[in-house]
Each structure stands twice: as structure tokens, then as C-alpha cells.
N, C-alpha and C positions, 0 to 999 in steps of 0.2 A: 544862285545858289550853289554851294560845293557840294559836291558828292561825298556822301559819308558812309554809305552802307558797302562794307567789304565784299559781302557776298553778291551784290550787285555789279560793283566793279570787276570782280573775278568772271562773272557771267558774260559781261560786255566784252571783256578782253579775250576771252574765249572765242565768242562769236567773230570778233575782228580777226583774230589769228586764223580761225576757220575760212573766213573770207579772202584773206590773203592767198591761202593754199589753193582756193578755187580760181581766183581771178590771175594769180601769177603767171600762167602760160598765155593768157590772151589779152590782157591790157594792161599797158603801163599806167595809163589814167587812172583805171580803177583801182589798180594796187597802190598808186601814190596818195589817191582821196583816203583809202582805208588806213594807210599808214599814218597821214595826217590826224585822222580820228583818233587813232591809237595813241599818238602823240599828246593830243589835247586831253584824252582820259587820264594819261599819266599826270600831266599838269593840274588838272582839276583834282584829282585824288590827293594831290600834295603829300606824296610818300617819297620825297627826295632823299631823306636821311635813309629810310629803309632800303631804297635802291642802293646807296652808297653801300650800307652794311652788306647787302646782297652780293654785290660785286666783289667787295673786300673777301667774302666767303667763298664766291664762285670765281676765282682768279683767272681761270681759262678763257673768261669772256673779255679780259683788259686786251690782250694782244690786238684783237680786230680793232678795238677803239684806238689803241696807240697807232695802228697802221693807218687809220684814217687821218688821224693828227698829223702824221709825217706829210700828208698831202697838203695839209693846211701850212707847215712850216716851209714846204718847197715852193710856197707863193713868194717867200723872201727872195729868192734867186732865179725865179722864172723870167724869161724875157716875154713870153706870150701870156700875159695875165688873164686875157678872155679865155684862152684855152685851159689855163690853170683853174679858173673859177668853174669852168664847165665840168672838168673833173671832179671837183668837190661836189658838185651837184648830182652828178650821176652816181658818185660812191657814199652819199649821205646816209642810205641805210645801213652802212658798216657801223656809223656811230650810232644810229637810232635803235637798231634791233638789240645789240648786246645790253644797251642801258635800260631800255623799257622791258624787253623780254626777260633779261637778266633780273629785274626787280619784281616781276609779277609773282603771284601765287596762283599755281595750276597743278592739278594732280597728273601723275603718269598717264593714268588711263584717258584723260582728255587729250594730252600730247599724241597718244597712240591713235586717237581718233581723228586728230588733224592730219596725221600722216597717211591714213587710210583715205580719207576724203580727198587729199591730194592725187592719191593713186587712181581712185575711181574718176575723178575729174580727167586724169590723162588718159584713160581708157575712153571715156567720152569723147574727148577732144580728138583722140586717134581714130574713132568711128566716123566723127563728123567728117574729118578730113578725107578719109577712106571714100565715103559716100558720095561726096562731092567730087572727088577725082574719077570715080567711076562715072558719075552722071556726065561730066566734062569730056570723057573719053568714049561716050557711046556704048558704055558697058564693057569695054575693052579691060581686061586685067592690067596689062603693062602696054606701053608703047616706048618705042626706042629711036625713032626716026621721024622728024627730027627731035633728038632728045630734049633739047632745051624747051620745046614747045609741049611735051608731054605734061599732063594733069598730074603724073606720078613722079614727075622730075622732082629732085630735092626742093628746091624753092618754091615750085609751083604747087608742091603737095602741102606744104605749111604755111607759107607767107600769106597768099589770098586770104584764108580762113583766120589763122591764129595771129599772123603777123609775127612770126618768130623764126629764126634761122634754124634749119634742119639739124645743125650741129648741137644748138642749144637744146631743141626738142628731144634729140636722141639722148641727151644727158638725163632731161627729165623723164623720159620713158624707162631707161635703166633703173633711175632710182624708184620708180613706181614699181618696177619688176621686183626689185630687192625688198621693198616695204610689204608687198603682197606675199612673197616668198616667206619672209619672216612671220608674217601672220599665220601662214599655213603650218610652219614648224611649231609655232606657239599653240595653235589650236590642237595640232595632233597630239603634242606633249600633254596638254591638259584633257585630252579626250573629250573636246566638246564641239558643237557647232558645225557639223558636217556638211551642211548647207553652205556655209560660209567657206568651209575649205574646198567643197566642189566648184564654187562659183569663182573663187580665185584661180583655182587651177585651170579654169576655162577662160579667164581673163589674160593669165600670162602669156599663153601661146599667142594670142592675138596681139599683145604688146610686142611680143618677140617678131612678129611679122611686121609691125610697124616700124621697129628698129631697123630690120632689112631694107625696107622700102625708103627709109630716110636716106641710105647710102652713105653713112659716115663711117669711114674706114676706123678711125681712132674708137669710135664708140663701139663698133663691131668687135674689135680686138679686146676691149675692156669686158664686153659683155661675155666674151668666150671665158675669159679668165674667171669671172664670176660663176659661169655655168659649171665650171670644174668644181667650184667649192660647194655648189647646189647638189651635185652628186654626191660628193664626200658626206656633207652634212645630213643628206637625206638617207643615205645607207646606214649611217651611223644611229640614226633613229630607231632602226628596227632591229631586234634581236632575233626575230621570228625569221626563219629562212623563206617562207612562202612570201612575206611582204617585202623582203629583199629582192627576190625574184621579179615580182611585180614592178618594183622600183626601177630595176634595171631595165626591164622592158619599157617603161614609160621614158626614160632618159635615152633609151637606144633610139625610140621612135622619134622623140623631139630632135635627137642628133641627126637621124637620117632626113628629117624636115629641113633641118638648118643646112645640111649638105646640099640637099636639092635645090634650095633657094639661093645658096651663095654660088653654086656652080651652073645655075640657070644662065644661059647665053645672055639673055635680056638684061638680067641683072649685073652680071659682070660687065657687059657694056656701059653700064650706067656707073659701076664702081671704078672704071678704068679713067684714069687721068694722068697721061704720061708727063704732062708739063708740071703737075704739083710738086714733085720731089724736087726739082732744080729750082723753083720758085721758093719753096721753103728754105732750101739751102741759102739762096741768095739773101733772103729775109734774115735768116739767123746769122749769117756773116756780117751783115750790115749791122745788126743789133749789137754784134761784140764791138765794132768799131765805135758805135755810139757808147757803149760801155767804158771803153777806154778813156774816153773824154772826161769822165767824173766817176771813178769807180767806187768811191765811198757813199756819195749822197745822190748820185745820179745827176741826170740833166734837168730834172723836174718833170712831173706829169703834162704841164703845159707845153713843153719844148721837145718832148721825146719824139712826137710824130714829125716835127720840123727836121730835126737832127737826123732822123731815119730817112728823110726824103733826101736830104744832102748825101748820106752814105749810099743810098740807091744810084743817084747821079754819078757817083764815084765809080761804081760797078756797072754803069751804062744799062741799069734795070729799068727802062723806060715805063714798062707796064706798070710797075711798083708806083712809080711817080704820078703816071696819069690816074691810077685808081686810088692813090693814098692808101696803099695795102699796110696794114699795121704787122707787126712781128708774127702773129698766130701762135703765140707761145707767152703765156701770162707770167711764166717764170722769167724769162728774157726780158718781157715788158716791163715787170716791177725793177729788174736789174738796171734797165736803162733809166727809167724814171726815178728811182729813189735810191739806187745804188744797192751795195752790200748790205746797208743797214736795213732798207727796205725789204729786199730779198729775205734776209734773216727772219725778220718779222712776220712776212707772209708765210714762209715755210713753218714758222711757229704755231700760226693759226691752223695750220694743217696737222702737224706731227703731234704737237702737245694733246689735242682731243683725241687723237687717234690711239696715242699710248694709253690714255685714260679709258678709253671705249675697251680696248683689248685686256687692260686690267680688271674691268667687269664683265668680261667675256660678253660684250654687246656686239654681235657681229654686224648688226644693220648699221650702227653709228659708226664703227670702224669702216666698213664698206662705203659709207658716204664720202668721208674723207679721202680714201683711196680713188673713189669714183672722180670727185672733184680735181684732185692733184694730178690724176692721169688726163683727164680731159682737157685740162688747159695747157697740156704739152703742145696741142696743135691749134688752139684759139685763145685769143687774149680775151677772155670772158668778162673780165673786171672792168673792161672799157665801155660796156653796155649795162643798163639797168636790169635787162632781163638777167644777166649772169650774176650781177651785184645782189639783187633782191634774193636771187635763188640762194646763193652762197650765205649771205649774212643771215638770212630768215633761218634757215635749216641749220646752219651751224650753230647759231645761238639757241635755238630751240632744242636741238639735240643735247647741246651740252648743258641746258636746263634740266633735260630729262635724265642726264646722269647724275647730276647734283641732287634731283628729286628723289632718285632711287635712294641715294646714300641717306638722305633726310629721312625718307620714310622707314627705311630699315633701322636707324637711329631711333626713331619715335617708337617703333614696336618694341625695339630692345629695352627702352626705357619704362615703357607700360608693361612689359613682361616682368621686370625686376620690381616694380613698385608695388 
């Protein structure tokens, strides 16, 4: 029997979107099952024409769909069909989320609740990792020797519990901090929910501590940039001198805490990796060589890694060949796989939503696209489902939020003048 109740469909869609936000950091299997259910609901609702109209009106969702279709076209000139098909499987949510999310009916308040749910789940998972690490280290806060065996070491901290690379989880943590900070700002402006403001202000420093413990240098630099904007925006909130002094005091305290953490010898030991810079230099030089072979359409996602290994051999980078290191830069990865056409499309999926969010003065959404664009400077995050689902889900959801804000304002204007 076909589903006919619009309100029921909306409620189930909302629940499924919440569940994706909950399970995204911890389980690809769970996320995949929920995505399948989301697609099945979309099919059963038989709103294909409505989805088409929605995408026509919400044009910024289209570049992500076209970007995925480029991967499909690349199968025509790939040598490694199996690898090309696997790339399509990994990136399938780039096609699903813009179509399904772009066509659903959901309020902006529900989207905000999905974002907050994600943030609180990240907080819970952070505590879980921390308590497990403390238990494994017999109550020691940090260990440095041997570093790779420490429960607080990067991979040992997140992988056994969440099954996620620390660079990815660092990005999740920063986004959670951004969401909570924006929620604090919103509640202060509205002069409501002091308990919620207080709880968020307790959670944020704990997430900052988690971020430092994950030892991702790129994420740390990104966070410092956002932290400076936090200071600026918070101080602009208050005209009262007393509140400005209190705000300065809070930020100075957090700043000293960050300084103490960052210049802690044990943490510095864990952040130090003298070999990583020359590795990245070799990876990026090799990637440029691959790009030169097919600058317009790329060598295809299926052949990109094989071509990179050939380039590594040319530069005698045996470690890269043995471990099959990827480029560790999504911009270069896209340039290799899909050439200049693919890179332009990928950049459009970042730049166009960013510009729209700036136009609407939505700092959270603008920050999301800055966060992802900078994070993929040192990681090829669209090669894994954890990265693909994160980007395609939130970029589609946040774009939908921007469009819903416009639609709600239009509806209010019509109601006022009628």
C-alpha cells in the first residue's frame, strides 16, 4: 500500500535524518541502512515530479549531483573498472542526499534540531573515547612513550571505539563546536533558555579539549581561525561594558587553557612529525605529474591511485607505494581523477553555497563550507564514506535550510499583505 499521508512522510523523513546525524560518526553500516530507508520512503511517496520542481527552485543542490555524474562518465575511459565502480559506490550519497533531501518538506526549526542532535552526539562520543582511554591507561591523563601504544594516541583514541580516523573526527568536533556556539549566540539574542546556554558553554570547552587530544594540526589551525571569529562576534553582542569585560575574561581564560595544552611537552611530542612535511611534498608533486597526463577530464577515479603509484616510483617514494598513500588533498585528488572540469565543479559545491550563506548572513553555514574546504587541503576525504556522507548530508541539509528560510519569509510576506 502506498503512503499517502504527507504529515506521516514528513515525520518519518525527520526521524531518519536525525538517525543519520546520530550514527554518522560511529557506523557506516547503520548509516547505509538509514539512507536506504530514506530512499525507499522517497520512492513510496511517489513525489518524483515534486522533487524535480524542488531541485529546479533549489539550484545550488544540482552541482553535487553533476559532480557525482562525472564519476559515472569517467567509467567510459577508466582502465580499472572495479576501482571505478567502487568509487561510485563510496560516493553514492552525493547523488542521493541532494535529490532526497532537496525534495522533502521540513521546517527550519527541525533542521536546527538535527544539527544540535549531531553536536550532542559528538560530545557523547568524545566522552566515551576519553573514558575508555583513561581506563586503558590505568588512569593516566596522557602517555608519550611509546606514543603509538598510548590509548590517547590519535588512532588509538578514536578507531577502537568509533572506527573513524582522527582527522575526520576532528572535523566533526569543530562542526559540533560551531553549531553549539551559534546556538549560544541565538539564545543570547533571543534572551531565552539560560540553562541551554550554560550547558552549551560547558560542552564547548570539553570538545576543544577533545580536539587537541586528536592531534590534527590542520584542524587545530582551522579552529584557531574560528576561535578568533568567536571572540569578535561575542564582543559585538554586548553593548554593556560589564558584559564585554566578562566576555574578554572568558576568552582570555580559554586562550590560556589552549596555550597550556598546546605547549604541553607531552602534547607537543604527539603533534611533532618531522617526516610528514616531506611526505606531503612528494605526494603533491606526484599528483601534479598525474594531472599533466589528462588535465581536462582527469585519469578517472578508477585509475587515479594506480597512476599515483607510478609517479611515486618515479620519485623513489617506496613508502608511498608500499602503503598506497593517496594524495592527502581532495582538491588535488579531484584534479587527478576528473581534471579541471571535476575540480571546477567540486569548488562550485563549496563556493556557491558559501556565497549564498554570506548573503543571508548565516555564519554557521558559511563556516561549514570553509571548514570542509580547508579540512580537505590535507586529507582526501571524499575517498571514504565517512567523509562523503558528512559532506553530502550536511551540505544538502544546510542548503535546504537556506532555501527554507527564504520560503518562510516569502510566505510571511504574502500572509501579511493578504
